[in-house]
C-alpha positions in Angstrom: -41.2 -70.4 13.1 -40.4 -71.7 16.1 -42.4 -72.5 19.2 -41.8 -69.6 21.6 -41.3 -70.7 25.1 -44.4 -69.9 27.9 -44.7 -67.9 31.1 -45.3 -71.5 32.6 -41.8 -73.0 31.0 -40.2 -70.0 33.2 -42.0 -70.8 36.2 -41.1 -74.4 36.0 -37.4 -73.1 35.3 -37.8 -70.8 38.4 -38.6 -73.5 40.9 -36.3 -75.8 39.4 -32.9 -73.9 39.9 -34.3 -72.0 43.2 -31.5 -73.6 45.1 -28.8 -73.1 42.7 -28.8 -69.2 41.9 -29.5 -66.1 43.7 -32.6 -64.1 43.8 -31.2 -60.9 43.0 -32.5 -57.5 44.1 -34.4 -55.6 42.2 -34.1 -51.6 43.9 -35.1 -48.7 42.6 -32.1 -46.0 41.6 -32.8 -42.3 42.8 -29.6 -41.3 41.2 -30.4 -42.6 37.5 -34.0 -41.5 38.2 -32.5 -37.9 38.7 -30.4 -38.6 35.3 -33.0 -39.5 33.4 -36.0 -37.9 34.5 -38.5 -40.8 35.1 -38.3 -43.4 37.8 -35.8 -46.2 37.1 -35.7 -49.7 39.1 -32.9 -51.7 38.4 -32.4 -55.6 38.3 -28.8 -56.2 39.3 -27.8 -59.7 38.2 -24.8 -58.7 38.4 -25.2 -59.7 41.9 -25.5 -63.1 40.9 -23.6 -66.2 40.8 -20.2 -65.7 39.0 -21.0 -62.1 38.5 -23.9 -62.1 35.3 -26.9 -63.4 34.6 -25.6 -66.8 33.4 -25.7 -69.1 35.8 -29.9 -69.7 35.6 -29.7 -70.6 32.3 -26.7 -73.2 32.5 -28.0 -74.6 36.0 -31.6 -75.2 34.4 -30.1 -76.9 31.3 -27.6 -79.1 33.4 -30.2 -80.4 35.4 -32.2 -81.5 32.8 -29.7 -83.7 31.6 -30.2 -87.1 31.3 -27.7 -89.7 33.2 -25.6 -90.4 29.2 -25.5 -86.7 28.4 -24.6 -86.0 31.5 -21.5 -88.4 31.7 -20.5 -87.3 27.8 -19.7 -84.3 29.3 -20.9 -80.9 28.6 -18.8 -78.2 25.7 -20.0 -74.7 25.7 -18.9 -71.4 23.4 -19.1 -68.1 25.1 -17.5 -64.6 25.2 -17.0 -64.9 28.8 -19.8 -64.9 30.8 -21.9 -68.1 29.8 -18.3 -69.8 30.0 -17.9 -68.7 33.6 -21.6 -70.0 34.5 -21.0 -73.2 32.9 -17.7 -74.1 34.6 -19.3 -73.1 38.0 -22.4 -75.5 37.8 -20.8 -77.8 36.1 -18.1 -78.2 38.8 -21.1 -78.0 41.4 -22.8 -80.6 39.8 -20.0 -83.1 38.9 -20.2 -83.1 35.3 -17.3 -82.8 33.1 -16.7 -79.4 31.3 -15.0 -77.8 28.3 -15.6 -73.8 27.6 -14.4 -72.8 23.8 -13.6 -68.9 23.9 -12.2 -66.7 21.6 -8.6 -64.6 22.5 -10.6 -62.0 22.6 -12.4 -63.0 25.7 -11.6 -61.0 29.0 -8.7 -62.3 30.8 -10.6 -62.3 34.0 -13.1 -64.6 32.3 -10.2 -66.8 30.8 -8.6 -67.0 34.2 -12.6 -67.6 35.8 -13.1 -70.5 33.7 -10.0 -72.5 34.2 -10.1 -71.6 38.5 -13.6 -73.7 38.1 -11.7 -76.8 36.7 -13.4 -76.5 33.4 -11.2 -77.4 29.8 -10.5 -74.5 28.4 -10.0 -74.0 24.6 -9.3 -70.6 22.7 -9.7 -70.3 19.0 -9.1 -66.9 17.2 -11.7 -65.4 16.8 -15.5 -66.0 17.7 -16.2 -67.7 14.8 -13.6 -70.4 15.1 -14.9 -70.6 18.4 -18.2 -71.7 17.3 -16.6 -74.1 14.7 -14.8 -76.2 17.2 -17.9 -76.5 19.3 -19.4 -78.1 16.4 -16.4 -80.9 16.4 -16.6 -81.3 20.0 -20.3 -82.1 20.0 -19.9 -84.0 16.5 -17.7 -86.3 18.7 -20.1 -86.4 21.9 -20.1 -84.0 24.1 -23.7 -82.7 25.2 -24.0 -79.1 23.8 -25.1 -76.6 26.5 -25.6 -73.5 23.7 -25.8 -69.8 25.2 -29.0 -68.9 23.4 -30.3 -71.8 21.2 -31.8 -73.6 23.5 -35.5 -73.4 25.1 -34.4 -74.7 28.7 -31.6 -72.1 28.8 -34.3 -69.4 27.2 -36.8 -70.4 30.3 -33.8 -70.6 32.9 -32.9 -67.1 31.7 -36.6 -65.7 31.9 -36.5 -66.5 35.4 -35.1 -62.8 35.8 -38.1 -61.3 34.4 -40.1 -63.4 36.5 -38.7 -61.6 39.6 -39.0 -58.6 38.2 -42.2 -58.4 37.6 -42.9 -59.6 40.9 -40.8 -57.2 42.5 -42.1 -53.8 40.1 -45.2 -54.3 38.8 -45.3 -50.8 37.8 -42.5 -50.8 35.0 -43.9 -49.4 31.8 -40.8 -50.1 29.9 -38.0 -52.6 30.7 -34.7 -52.4 28.4 -32.4 -55.8 28.2 -29.2 -56.1 26.6 -29.0 -58.7 23.5 -26.2 -61.3 22.3 -27.6 -64.1 21.3 -30.9 -63.0 22.5 -31.6 -65.5 25.4 -32.0 -63.1 28.2 -34.6 -60.7 26.0 -36.2 -63.7 25.0 -37.0 -65.3 28.3 -37.4 -61.9 30.2 -39.9 -60.4 27.4 -41.8 -63.9 27.7 -42.1 -63.6 31.3 -43.3 -59.5 31.9 -45.6 -59.8 28.6 -47.6 -62.4 30.4 -47.4 -60.7 33.9 -47.6 -56.8 33.5 -50.0 -55.5 30.8 -48.9 -53.2 28.4 -45.2 -53.2 29.4 -42.9 -52.6 26.4 -39.7 -54.6 26.2 -36.7 -52.9 25.0 -33.4 -54.3 23.2 -30.2 -53.1 23.0 -27.1 -53.6 21.5 -23.5 -52.4 20.3 -22.0 -51.5 17.1 -20.2 -54.4 15.6 -22.2 -56.9 18.3 -25.7 -56.2 16.2 -26.9 -59.5 14.9 -30.2 -59.2 16.2 -30.9 -56.3 13.9 -29.4 -57.3 11.4 -31.5 -60.1 11.7 -34.3 -58.2 12.0 -34.1 -56.4 9.3 -32.9 -59.6 6.9 -36.1 -61.6 8.5 -33.7 -63.8 9.4 -30.5 -64.6 10.9 -27.1 -63.7 9.4 -23.7 -64.3 10.1 -21.4 -61.5 10.7 -17.7 -61.1 12.2 -17.9 -58.9 15.4 -15.9 -56.0 15.9 -17.5 -54.7 19.3 -15.6 -54.2 22.0 -18.3 -55.8 23.9 -17.2 -59.5 23.3 -20.2 -60.5 26.1 -22.6 -59.4 23.3 -20.8 -60.5 20.2 -22.5 -64.0 18.8 -21.5 -63.9 15.3 -25.1 -64.6 14.5 -28.5 -65.2 16.4 -30.7 -68.0 15.9 -34.6 -68.5 14.4 -35.6 -69.2 18.1 -34.6 -66.3 19.9 -35.0 -64.2 16.9 -39.1 -65.1 16.9 -39.1 -64.3 20.5 -37.9 -60.9 19.8 -39.6 -60.7 16.4 -43.3 -61.6 18.5 -42.7 -60.0 22.1 -40.2 -57.0 21.7 -40.8 -53.0 21.3 -37.5 -52.3 19.2 -33.9 -53.0 19.5 -31.6 -49.8 20.1 -27.8 -50.0 19.0 -25.4 -48.0 20.1 -21.8 -47.4 19.6 -19.3 -48.8 21.8 -18.1 -45.6 23.4 -21.5 -44.6 24.6 -21.6 -48.3 26.1 -18.6 -47.3 28.0 -20.1 -43.6 29.0 -23.2 -46.0 30.3 -21.0 -47.7 32.8 -19.1 -44.2 34.1 -22.7 -42.8 34.7 -23.7 -46.2 36.0 -21.0 -45.9 39.1 -22.0 -42.2 39.4 -25.3 -42.0 39.4 -26.3 -46.0 40.8 -23.2 -46.2 42.5 -23.1 -49.7 40.8 -20.3 -51.3 39.2 -21.1 -52.6 35.4 -19.5 -53.9 31.8 -20.3 -52.2 28.8 -22.9 -55.2 28.4 -25.2 -53.2 30.9 -23.7 -50.1 30.0 -25.2 -49.7 26.8 -28.4 -49.3 28.5 -28.0 -46.3 29.5 -27.9 -44.6 26.1 -30.7 -46.7 25.0 -32.8 -45.7 28.1 -32.6 -41.6 27.2 -33.8 -42.8 23.8 -36.6 -44.6 25.3 -37.7 -41.8 27.5 -37.6 -39.4 24.1 -39.6 -41.9 22.3 -42.7 -42.8 25.0 -42.6 -39.5 27.1 -42.4 -38.6 30.5 -44.7 -41.2 31.6 -42.4 -43.9 31.4 -41.1 -45.9 34.4 -37.6 -47.6 33.4 -36.4 -51.1 34.1 -33.1 -51.9 33.7 -31.8 -55.5 33.7 -28.2 -54.7 34.7 -26.8 -58.3 33.0 -23.3 -58.0 34.2 -20.4 -57.1 36.1 -17.6 -58.8 35.4 -14.9 -56.1 34.0 -11.7 -55.3 35.5 -10.7 -51.4 36.6 -8.0 -51.7 33.8 -10.2 -52.8 31.3 -12.4 -49.8 32.0 -9.1 -47.2 32.3 -8.4 -48.3 28.9 -11.5 -48.1 27.3 -12.0 -44.3 28.8 -8.7 -43.7 27.4 -9.3 -45.4 24.1 -13.0 -43.6 23.4 -11.9 -40.3 25.6 -15.6 -41.0 27.7 -17.2 -39.4 29.9 -20.5 -40.2 32.1 -23.8 -39.0 30.0 -25.4 -35.3 31.3 -28.3 -35.6 33.0 -30.9 -35.2 30.3 -33.4 -32.4 30.4 -36.6 -33.4 32.0 -39.1 -33.7 29.2 -41.8 -30.7 28.7 
């Protein structure tokens, strides 16, 4: 079993990246509290640089590279947000970057990577993107993996460190899962700092590689089909699987349509514009309250907001989506 990162790793990461990332707001949401029937606190990582939590891990990785690793240039694969974050961090630190993305990645993300000066390589699908990344690394580029790296996980864990400092009364924290770096780091920090806190992972159907790995007891490869491309690597790794197995209460899988409904609910109730990778937290929150009862005090890590009105409109029409109705308070 791989070694898990520690709170010390996350604290050291926070010190290293402090000058390069934002300390995003942690705010209570009266609208979501009324909607769910329990107190809700949101960690607004969609206000982070580039519109998601990803700069934390990317910056932490780049700042730790040796001169030789920097001069070789860096390469990464991304469904959107990791690529944008790496492109921006690399430009700021004077490092050449190549980002590999599937053609299904959001057009906004593709344009953002190009605008930040990184070399962009597009592939037919996400599996081909990971294969091309392997080729680039074999040719000498320095790998900045989106999740299979303890340095990246520690950087993402600074989200949990800040949440624990700002909202120590949360009982249940929901975190979206793609490759699992965010939830691995967040759970490390929260479980060390808030006794008894439960951390819940959330995936969408067709982007549920962590759930499949948990069921199999090892990483498995899948062909992602979810519209939520930012949560859709073809596999998770042993490192993130080990963290989730040890630190996470459960992983909840919701349909794409419910993730879109969650986006609408966030907009109406929390006045926050999210991508479906964060919208999926809303239907999962309903399930968590059902399971733990009215004493829950929820924390939602709102991981990103990189989505256009055109995207959301298309999904709403496709799924005939409407916001979730407010739940009946638990007796």
